VOGU-204493 format. One record per residue (C-alpha): residue number from 1; residue in one letter; chain; x, y, z. Coordinates in Angstrom, 2 decimals. Last residue first. Layout:
N
+-----+----+----+---------+---------+---------+
|   i | aa | ch |    east |   north |      up |
+-----+----+----+---------+---------+---------+
| NUM |  A |  A |       X |       Y |       Z |
...
+-----+----+----+---------+---------+---------+
***
This chain:
337
+-----+----+----+---------+---------+---------+
|   i | aa | ch |    east |   north |      up |
+-----+----+----+---------+---------+---------+
| 337 |  G |  A |   27.58 |   20.54 |  -23.50 |
| 336 |  T |  A |   28.88 |   21.82 |  -26.79 |
| 335 |  E |  A |   31.85 |   21.10 |  -29.02 |
| 334 |  R |  A |   33.28 |   17.95 |  -27.45 |
| 333 |  E |  A |   36.63 |   17.11 |  -28.96 |
| 332 |  G |  A |   37.06 |   14.21 |  -31.29 |
| 331 |  P |  A |   35.99 |   10.61 |  -31.54 |
| 330 |  V |  A |   32.55 |    9.53 |  -32.76 |
| 329 |  L |  A |   32.34 |    5.77 |  -33.08 |
| 328 |  E |  A |   35.16 |    5.07 |  -30.61 |
| 327 |  A |  A |   33.36 |    7.08 |  -27.95 |
| 326 |  P |  A |   30.43 |    4.69 |  -27.89 |
| 325 |  T |  A |   27.12 |    6.50 |  -28.48 |
| 324 |  A |  A |   24.98 |    8.42 |  -26.02 |
| 323 |  S |  A |   27.88 |   10.42 |  -24.68 |
| 322 |  R |  A |   27.55 |   12.60 |  -21.60 |
| 321 |  G |  A |   23.78 |   13.02 |  -21.39 |
| 320 |  P |  A |   23.05 |    9.53 |  -20.10 |
| 319 |  G |  A |   25.88 |    9.77 |  -17.57 |
| 318 |  G |  A |   29.49 |    8.80 |  -18.22 |
| 317 |  H |  A |   31.10 |   10.63 |  -15.33 |
| 316 |  D |  A |   32.76 |   13.29 |  -17.43 |
| 315 |  G |  A |   30.44 |   16.11 |  -16.39 |
| 314 |  F |  A |   26.95 |   14.80 |  -15.59 |
| 313 |  G |  A |   26.04 |   18.12 |  -14.02 |
| 312 |  A |  A |   26.08 |   19.86 |  -17.39 |
| 311 |  D |  A |   23.46 |   17.47 |  -18.80 |
| 310 |  A |  A |   20.66 |   20.02 |  -18.77 |
| 309 |  D |  A |   18.12 |   20.87 |  -16.06 |
| 308 |  A |  A |   20.43 |   19.27 |  -13.49 |
| 307 |  L |  A |   22.73 |   22.28 |  -13.39 |
| 306 |  R |  A |   19.81 |   24.44 |  -12.28 |
| 305 |  I |  A |   17.95 |   27.12 |  -14.23 |
| 304 |  S |  A |   15.28 |   29.70 |  -13.31 |
| 303 |  W |  A |   15.05 |   32.29 |  -16.06 |
| 302 |  N |  A |   13.33 |   35.67 |  -16.27 |
| 301 |  D |  A |   16.45 |   37.63 |  -15.28 |
| 300 |  R |  A |   18.17 |   36.19 |  -18.36 |
| 299 |  D |  A |   15.98 |   38.32 |  -20.63 |
| 298 |  A |  A |   16.02 |   36.95 |  -24.21 |
| 297 |  L |  A |   13.69 |   34.03 |  -23.41 |
| 296 |  H |  A |   10.77 |   36.18 |  -22.22 |
| 295 |  E |  A |   10.83 |   38.76 |  -25.02 |
| 294 |  D |  A |   11.37 |   36.01 |  -27.59 |
| 293 |  L |  A |    8.40 |   33.82 |  -26.72 |
| 292 |  T |  A |    5.93 |   35.40 |  -29.17 |
| 291 |  D |  A |    8.44 |   34.89 |  -31.97 |
| 290 |  D |  A |    8.01 |   31.10 |  -31.84 |
| 289 |  S |  A |   10.95 |   29.35 |  -33.53 |
| 288 |  S |  A |   12.96 |   29.76 |  -30.34 |
| 287 |  F |  A |   16.67 |   29.39 |  -29.61 |
| 286 |  A |  A |   18.40 |   29.55 |  -26.22 |
| 285 |  A |  A |   21.98 |   29.94 |  -25.00 |
| 284 |  F |  A |   23.86 |   29.50 |  -21.70 |
| 283 |  F |  A |   27.59 |   29.62 |  -21.01 |
| 282 |  H |  A |   28.52 |   27.51 |  -17.98 |
| 281 |  G |  A |   29.50 |   29.29 |  -14.77 |
| 280 |  S |  A |   33.21 |   29.53 |  -13.93 |
| 279 |  D |  A |   33.39 |   33.28 |  -13.26 |
| 278 |  R |  A |   33.06 |   32.81 |   -9.50 |
| 277 |  A |  A |   31.00 |   34.64 |   -6.88 |
| 276 |  F |  A |   32.06 |   33.87 |   -3.31 |
| 275 |  F |  A |   29.55 |   32.29 |   -0.93 |
| 274 |  L |  A |   29.23 |   34.24 |    2.31 |
| 273 |  K |  A |   25.65 |   33.17 |    3.15 |
| 272 |  R |  A |   24.26 |   36.53 |    2.05 |
| 271 |  R |  A |   25.89 |   36.01 |   -1.35 |
| 270 |  M |  A |   24.27 |   32.59 |   -1.70 |
| 269 |  M |  A |   20.85 |   34.03 |   -0.78 |
| 268 |  Q |  A |   21.13 |   36.69 |   -3.49 |
| 267 |  S |  A |   22.00 |   34.01 |   -6.05 |
| 266 |  V |  A |   19.00 |   31.91 |   -4.95 |
| 265 |  A |  A |   16.59 |   34.82 |   -5.41 |
| 264 |  N |  A |   18.09 |   35.81 |   -8.76 |
| 263 |  D |  A |   17.84 |   32.32 |  -10.27 |
| 262 |  L |  A |   20.32 |   31.06 |  -12.85 |
| 261 |  G |  A |   22.41 |   28.18 |  -11.63 |
| 260 |  E |  A |   25.75 |   26.97 |  -10.32 |
| 259 |  Y |  A |   26.51 |   26.07 |   -6.73 |
| 258 |  Y |  A |   29.78 |   24.85 |   -5.22 |
| 257 |  V |  A |   30.69 |   23.80 |   -1.68 |
| 256 |  A |  A |   34.45 |   23.70 |   -1.06 |
| 255 |  D |  A |   37.38 |   21.49 |   -0.05 |
| 254 |  V |  A |   35.56 |   18.21 |    0.54 |
| 253 |  D |  A |   36.32 |   15.48 |    3.10 |
| 252 |  G |  A |   33.53 |   16.07 |    5.59 |
| 251 |  D |  A |   33.11 |   18.02 |    8.85 |
| 250 |  Y |  A |   32.93 |   21.41 |    7.13 |
| 249 |  S |  A |   30.82 |   19.72 |    4.43 |
| 248 |  S |  A |   28.15 |   18.76 |    7.00 |
| 247 |  R |  A |   27.76 |   22.41 |    8.01 |
| 246 |  V |  A |   27.71 |   23.63 |    4.41 |
| 245 |  I |  A |   25.08 |   21.11 |    3.29 |
| 244 |  F |  A |   22.88 |   21.80 |    6.34 |
| 243 |  D |  A |   23.17 |   25.56 |    5.85 |
| 242 |  V |  A |   22.21 |   25.13 |    2.18 |
| 241 |  L |  A |   19.19 |   23.01 |    3.11 |
| 240 |  L |  A |   18.01 |   25.45 |    5.80 |
| 239 |  S |  A |   18.22 |   28.41 |    3.41 |
| 238 |  R |  A |   16.39 |   26.54 |    0.66 |
| 237 |  A |  A |   13.64 |   25.58 |    3.11 |
| 236 |  Q |  A |   13.27 |   29.16 |    4.38 |
| 235 |  R |  A |   12.95 |   30.57 |    0.86 |
| 234 |  T |  A |   10.43 |   27.88 |   -0.06 |
| 233 |  G |  A |   11.52 |   24.98 |   -2.20 |
| 232 |  E |  A |   14.09 |   23.92 |   -4.75 |
| 231 |  L |  A |   17.85 |   23.37 |   -4.88 |
| 230 |  E |  A |   19.30 |   20.84 |   -7.32 |
| 229 |  E |  A |   22.91 |   20.36 |   -8.43 |
| 228 |  I |  A |   24.56 |   21.63 |   -5.25 |
| 227 |  V |  A |   28.14 |   20.49 |   -5.90 |
| 226 |  A |  A |   30.28 |   19.29 |   -2.99 |
| 225 |  L |  A |   33.70 |   19.98 |   -4.43 |
| 224 |  K |  A |   37.05 |   18.21 |   -4.29 |
| 223 |  K |  A |   39.76 |   20.60 |   -5.39 |
| 222 |  R |  A |   42.59 |   19.80 |   -7.76 |
| 221 |  K |  A |   41.44 |   22.41 |  -10.28 |
| 220 |  R |  A |   37.94 |   20.93 |  -10.34 |
| 219 |  F |  A |   36.88 |   17.59 |   -8.88 |
| 218 |  D |  A |   33.18 |   16.74 |   -8.52 |
| 217 |  T |  A |   30.76 |   15.48 |   -5.92 |
| 216 |  G |  A |   26.97 |   15.60 |   -5.96 |
| 215 |  V |  A |   24.37 |   17.25 |   -3.75 |
| 214 |  V |  A |   20.66 |   17.15 |   -4.51 |
| 213 |  A |  A |   18.32 |   19.53 |   -2.71 |
| 212 |  F |  A |   14.72 |   19.50 |   -1.55 |
| 211 |  G |  A |   12.03 |   21.85 |   -0.30 |
| 210 |  T |  A |    8.85 |   22.22 |    1.75 |
| 209 |  V |  A |    8.03 |   18.53 |    2.28 |
| 208 |  G |  A |    5.11 |   17.99 |    4.67 |
| 207 |  E |  A |    2.84 |   20.18 |    6.80 |
| 206 |  D |  A |    4.59 |   19.57 |   10.12 |
| 205 |  D |  A |    7.95 |   20.47 |    8.57 |
| 204 |  R |  A |   10.19 |   18.73 |    6.10 |
| 203 |  C |  A |   13.29 |   19.72 |    4.15 |
| 202 |  A |  A |   14.51 |   17.04 |    1.79 |
| 201 |  L |  A |   18.02 |   15.89 |    0.92 |
| 200 |  I |  A |   19.09 |   13.61 |   -1.92 |
| 199 |  R |  A |   22.78 |   12.72 |   -1.84 |
| 198 |  Y |  A |   24.49 |   11.91 |   -5.13 |
| 197 |  R |  A |   27.75 |   10.01 |   -5.84 |
| 196 |  A |  A |   26.08 |    6.62 |   -5.45 |
| 195 |  A |  A |   23.78 |    7.37 |   -8.39 |
| 194 |  F |  A |   26.55 |    6.49 |  -10.86 |
| 193 |  P |  A |   24.65 |    4.03 |  -13.08 |
| 192 |  C |  A |   21.54 |    6.27 |  -13.26 |
| 191 |  D |  A |   18.37 |    5.14 |  -11.45 |
| 190 |  V |  A |   18.63 |    7.58 |   -8.56 |
| 189 |  F |  A |   19.77 |   11.01 |   -9.79 |
| 188 |  R |  A |   18.50 |   11.71 |  -13.30 |
| 187 |  W |  A |   15.98 |    8.92 |  -13.67 |
| 186 |  N |  A |   14.63 |    9.62 |  -10.17 |
| 185 |  L |  A |   14.42 |   13.33 |  -10.98 |
| 184 |  F |  A |   12.69 |   12.71 |  -14.31 |
| 183 |  E |  A |   10.07 |   10.36 |  -12.85 |
| 182 |  V |  A |    9.28 |   12.72 |   -9.97 |
| 181 |  S |  A |    8.57 |   15.41 |  -12.52 |
| 180 |  R |  A |   10.09 |   18.71 |  -13.51 |
| 179 |  K |  A |    9.09 |   21.53 |  -15.82 |
| 178 |  C |  A |   11.98 |   23.58 |  -17.12 |
| 177 |  S |  A |   11.77 |   27.24 |  -16.15 |
| 176 |  V |  A |   10.80 |   30.64 |  -17.54 |
| 175 |  T |  A |    8.73 |   33.21 |  -15.63 |
| 174 |  A |  A |    9.47 |   31.41 |  -12.36 |
| 173 |  H |  A |    6.87 |   31.49 |   -9.56 |
| 172 |  R |  A |    4.24 |   29.08 |  -10.86 |
| 171 |  A |  A |    6.63 |   26.39 |  -12.11 |
| 170 |  R |  A |    8.58 |   26.49 |   -8.84 |
| 169 |  K |  A |    5.38 |   26.10 |   -6.84 |
| 168 |  A |  A |    4.37 |   23.01 |   -8.81 |
| 167 |  L |  A |    7.74 |   21.35 |   -8.15 |
| 166 |  V |  A |    7.44 |   21.97 |   -4.40 |
| 165 |  P |  A |    3.84 |   20.64 |   -4.41 |
| 164 |  E |  A |    5.14 |   17.50 |   -6.21 |
| 163 |  I |  A |    7.77 |   16.71 |   -3.57 |
| 162 |  D |  A |    5.56 |   14.30 |   -1.58 |
| 161 |  R |  A |    4.99 |   12.27 |   -4.74 |
| 160 |  D |  A |    8.27 |   10.39 |   -4.28 |
| 159 |  F |  A |   11.97 |   10.99 |   -4.88 |
| 158 |  R |  A |   14.52 |    8.34 |   -3.99 |
| 157 |  A |  A |   16.61 |    7.12 |   -1.04 |
| 156 |  L |  A |   15.89 |   10.33 |    0.87 |
| 155 |  E |  A |   17.97 |   12.13 |    3.51 |
| 154 |  V |  A |   16.19 |   14.26 |    6.09 |
| 153 |  V |  A |   16.50 |   17.96 |    6.91 |
| 152 |  R |  A |   14.34 |   19.53 |    9.61 |
| 151 |  G |  A |   11.73 |   22.28 |    9.74 |
| 150 |  K |  A |   11.47 |   25.91 |   10.76 |
| 149 |  H |  A |   14.81 |   27.64 |   10.70 |
| 148 |  R |  A |   16.43 |   29.91 |   13.26 |
| 147 |  R |  A |   19.77 |   31.32 |   12.17 |
| 146 |  L |  A |   22.19 |   31.79 |   15.05 |
| 145 |  R |  A |   23.91 |   28.44 |   14.51 |
| 144 |  I |  A |   24.57 |   29.23 |   10.84 |
| 143 |  A |  A |   25.99 |   32.67 |   11.71 |
| 142 |  T |  A |   28.36 |   31.07 |   14.23 |
| 141 |  T |  A |   29.43 |   28.52 |   11.62 |
| 140 |  D |  A |   30.27 |   31.31 |    9.17 |
| 139 |  I |  A |   32.19 |   33.57 |   11.56 |
| 138 |  L |  A |   34.23 |   30.67 |   12.95 |
| 137 |  R |  A |   34.85 |   29.29 |    9.46 |
| 136 |  Y |  A |   36.14 |   32.66 |    8.19 |
| 135 |  A |  A |   38.51 |   32.98 |   11.14 |
| 134 |  H |  A |   39.72 |   29.41 |   10.53 |
| 133 |  F |  A |   40.17 |   30.16 |    6.82 |
| 132 |  L |  A |   42.18 |   33.32 |    7.41 |
| 131 |  L |  A |   44.52 |   31.48 |    9.75 |
| 130 |  K |  A |   44.96 |   28.69 |    7.21 |
| 129 |  V |  A |   45.60 |   31.17 |    4.40 |
| 128 |  A |  A |   48.20 |   32.98 |    6.50 |
| 127 |  W |  A |   49.90 |   29.64 |    7.08 |
| 126 |  R |  A |   49.82 |   28.86 |    3.37 |
| 125 |  A |  A |   51.59 |   32.14 |    2.61 |
| 124 |  P |  A |   54.94 |   30.46 |    3.20 |
| 123 |  G |  A |   54.57 |   28.51 |   -0.04 |
| 122 |  R |  A |   52.76 |   25.27 |   -0.90 |
| 121 |  R |  A |   49.12 |   26.37 |   -1.14 |
| 120 |  V |  A |   50.12 |   29.84 |   -2.32 |
| 119 |  S |  A |   52.39 |   28.48 |   -5.05 |
| 118 |  E |  A |   49.60 |   26.12 |   -6.15 |
| 117 |  A |  A |   47.44 |   29.15 |   -6.88 |
| 116 |  M |  A |   43.70 |   28.97 |   -6.16 |
| 115 |  C |  A |   43.36 |   29.58 |   -2.44 |
| 114 |  M |  A |   40.34 |   29.22 |   -0.17 |
| 113 |  G |  A |   39.27 |   25.64 |   -0.87 |
| 112 |  R |  A |   42.58 |   24.22 |    0.32 |
| 111 |  P |  A |   41.92 |   25.76 |    3.74 |
| 110 |  A |  A |   38.74 |   23.67 |    4.07 |
| 109 |  V |  A |   35.03 |   24.54 |    3.78 |
| 108 |  P |  A |   35.48 |   27.17 |    1.07 |
| 107 |  K |  A |   32.21 |   28.53 |   -0.35 |
| 106 |  Q |  A |   31.71 |   28.74 |   -4.11 |
| 105 |  Y |  A |   29.20 |   30.54 |   -6.29 |
| 104 |  A |  A |   28.42 |   30.35 |  -10.02 |
| 103 |  D |  A |   25.81 |   32.35 |  -11.92 |
| 102 |  I |  A |   24.95 |   31.32 |  -15.48 |
| 101 |  R |  A |   27.30 |   32.61 |  -18.13 |
| 100 |  G |  A |   26.08 |   34.76 |  -21.01 |
|  99 |  N |  A |   22.56 |   34.85 |  -22.42 |
|  98 |  I |  A |   23.37 |   34.05 |  -26.05 |
|  97 |  F |  A |   19.95 |   34.18 |  -27.73 |
|  96 |  W |  A |   20.17 |   32.02 |  -30.85 |
|  95 |  G |  A |   19.77 |   33.44 |  -34.37 |
|  94 |  Q |  A |   21.63 |   30.84 |  -36.44 |
|  93 |  R |  A |   24.70 |   33.07 |  -36.86 |
|  92 |  S |  A |   24.84 |   33.50 |  -33.10 |
|  91 |  F |  A |   24.65 |   29.72 |  -32.64 |
|  90 |  M |  A |   27.68 |   29.17 |  -34.87 |
|  89 |  R |  A |   29.73 |   31.76 |  -32.99 |
|  88 |  R |  A |   28.63 |   30.32 |  -29.66 |
|  87 |  A |  A |   29.51 |   26.80 |  -30.87 |
|  86 |  D |  A |   33.11 |   27.82 |  -31.61 |
|  85 |  E |  A |   33.41 |   29.47 |  -28.17 |
|  84 |  S |  A |   32.00 |   26.40 |  -26.41 |
|  83 |  V |  A |   28.48 |   26.23 |  -24.97 |
|  82 |  G |  A |   28.15 |   24.73 |  -21.49 |
|  81 |  L |  A |   24.36 |   24.92 |  -21.46 |
|  80 |  A |  A |   22.20 |   24.75 |  -24.57 |
|  79 |  L |  A |   18.47 |   25.25 |  -25.08 |
|  78 |  V |  A |   16.16 |   24.49 |  -28.01 |
|  77 |  V |  A |   12.61 |   25.84 |  -28.19 |
|  76 |  T |  A |    9.83 |   24.86 |  -30.60 |
|  75 |  N |  A |   11.51 |   21.53 |  -31.29 |
|  74 |  D |  A |   11.94 |   19.36 |  -34.43 |
|  73 |  R |  A |   13.36 |   21.95 |  -36.82 |
|  72 |  L |  A |   15.75 |   23.45 |  -34.30 |
|  71 |  L |  A |   16.98 |   19.99 |  -33.34 |
|  70 |  T |  A |   17.69 |   19.10 |  -36.97 |
|  69 |  E |  A |   19.36 |   22.49 |  -37.38 |
|  68 |  V |  A |   21.87 |   21.45 |  -34.70 |
|  67 |  L |  A |   22.92 |   18.39 |  -36.71 |
|  66 |  A |  A |   23.20 |   20.33 |  -39.98 |
|  65 |  V |  A |   25.25 |   23.11 |  -38.35 |
|  64 |  G |  A |   27.60 |   20.59 |  -36.77 |
|  63 |  L |  A |   28.03 |   18.83 |  -40.11 |
|  62 |  G |  A |   28.77 |   22.02 |  -42.03 |
|  61 |  R |  A |   32.40 |   21.48 |  -43.00 |
|  60 |  F |  A |   34.06 |   23.07 |  -39.94 |
|  59 |  R |  A |   34.86 |   19.61 |  -38.50 |
|  58 |  W |  A |   34.86 |   16.57 |  -40.77 |
|  57 |  E |  A |   38.47 |   15.41 |  -40.25 |
|  56 |  P |  A |   38.15 |   15.92 |  -36.50 |
|  55 |  R |  A |   35.06 |   13.68 |  -36.21 |
|  54 |  V |  A |   32.09 |   15.72 |  -35.00 |
|  53 |  R |  A |   30.53 |   15.77 |  -31.52 |
|  52 |  L |  A |   27.61 |   17.74 |  -30.10 |
|  51 |  D |  A |   27.01 |   16.46 |  -26.56 |
|  50 |  I |  A |   23.74 |   18.02 |  -25.51 |
|  49 |  A |  A |   21.14 |   20.31 |  -27.08 |
|  48 |  W |  A |   18.45 |   20.67 |  -24.42 |
|  47 |  A |  A |   14.97 |   20.13 |  -25.80 |
|  46 |  A |  A |   11.65 |   21.95 |  -25.81 |
|  45 |  P |  A |    7.89 |   21.46 |  -26.00 |
|  44 |  I |  A |    6.28 |   24.67 |  -24.61 |
|  43 |  H |  A |    3.91 |   24.87 |  -21.64 |
|  42 |  R |  A |    2.45 |   28.37 |  -21.29 |
|  41 |  G |  A |    2.06 |   30.22 |  -17.96 |
|  40 |  A |  A |    4.74 |   32.82 |  -18.63 |
|  39 |  V |  A |    7.07 |   30.23 |  -20.19 |
|  38 |  A |  A |    7.12 |   26.73 |  -18.69 |
|  37 |  L |  A |    9.52 |   24.72 |  -20.83 |
|  36 |  T |  A |    8.88 |   21.02 |  -21.30 |
|  35 |  T |  A |   11.94 |   18.80 |  -21.56 |
|  34 |  K |  A |   13.66 |   16.36 |  -23.89 |
|  33 |  L |  A |   17.42 |   15.91 |  -23.65 |
|  32 |  E |  A |   18.88 |   16.05 |  -27.12 |
|  31 |  G |  A |   22.07 |   14.52 |  -28.44 |
|  30 |  Q |  A |   23.96 |   15.63 |  -31.52 |
|  29 |  Q |  A |   26.26 |   13.17 |  -33.26 |
|  28 |  G |  A |   28.91 |   13.20 |  -35.96 |
|  27 |  T |  A |   30.83 |   11.20 |  -38.56 |
|  26 |  V |  A |   29.19 |    7.77 |  -38.34 |
|  25 |  D |  A |   30.50 |    5.87 |  -41.35 |
|  24 |  G |  A |   28.22 |    4.30 |  -43.98 |
|  23 |  N |  A |   29.24 |    6.63 |  -46.80 |
|  22 |  I |  A |   28.50 |    9.60 |  -44.55 |
|  21 |  R |  A |   26.47 |    9.11 |  -41.36 |
|  20 |  C |  A |   25.26 |   11.93 |  -39.10 |
|  19 |  Y |  A |   23.65 |   10.77 |  -35.89 |
|  18 |  N |  A |   20.85 |   12.43 |  -33.93 |
|  17 |  V |  A |   20.62 |   11.21 |  -30.34 |
|  16 |  F |  A |   17.58 |   11.03 |  -28.09 |
|  15 |  V |  A |   17.49 |   11.30 |  -24.30 |
|  14 |  F |  A |   14.46 |   11.38 |  -21.99 |
|  13 |  L |  A |   13.76 |    7.76 |  -21.07 |
|  12 |  F |  A |   16.95 |    5.91 |  -21.99 |
|  11 |  L |  A |   17.97 |    6.15 |  -25.62 |
|  10 |  G |  A |   16.03 |    7.00 |  -28.77 |
|   9 |  L |  A |   18.08 |    6.87 |  -31.95 |
|   8 |  I |  A |   17.82 |    9.41 |  -34.74 |
|   7 |  F |  A |   19.03 |    9.44 |  -38.32 |
|   6 |  L |  A |   20.79 |   11.95 |  -40.51 |
|   5 |  E |  A |   22.44 |   10.95 |  -43.79 |
|   4 |  P |  A |   25.09 |   13.39 |  -44.96 |
|   3 |  R |  A |   25.47 |   13.87 |  -48.71 |
|   2 |  F |  A |   29.02 |   14.94 |  -49.54 |
|   1 |  M |  A |   30.45 |   17.32 |  -52.15 |
+-----+----+----+---------+---------+---------+
***
């Protein structure tokens, strides 16, 4: 019989970490990324459960459950993105809504981005793949040139108050979404130690900023991806931003453009722009202690989610949501994202 001692440490501006300590040794951690959830016009205190870790010798002995229950006790709504199979089983027993994978789309911008199997990339079929890619690129770039957009795309060094109307519009139009602020976006993409891997793009017209996007880089299955981590704004602004990202990626050094999120309007736009649906989206789950929210949270069609809402976009780059305590204190496999 053991008596775990739970304590919390506040880190950075939005991240807190619950630790589990047994006989003086740290045996587990559960991070939380604070947010406010806009649900059908209400503003609900919430948190993303991030980076659950338990020492191998203490796994499957109740520590993970105890750490997660601390979050459930302290927050009206708890969300999780990138949930492992073991965590999904635990969450189901605790009464979470398991809403499946969020949508994922990929567009090849180089021949390497079109084929998955190494045998295809190296075998005789590679020439057929190259021909197919060049035909695809011709069709795609022609369609981009024929589209008429109002506005222009500019690159920003950091976010400012000009984007606040875009953030306010998102909160009004989505049934369920995480509220954003200029402070959060700058913390997430500008003031972090690895900000150099992000590009911040804004769409402007004569009336001001109508949308913005953030593009990062990542490597998956030996492909270099341009990852759209943020995409907000009017329908026309989002379309112009995606076209700009794709066009610049064709001339860059990436293999594909990748988007992951939960937003029906954006998913429909990606399909129209010849993005291919993938099954690689992160698993998404939500828990609420307020029964009046259940009908909204249980329906995935109500949600508007981007990678940057949680820590999923940090990946293994050492961001604030990746590991809030030194790895040597809490070794072992990551159980949730």
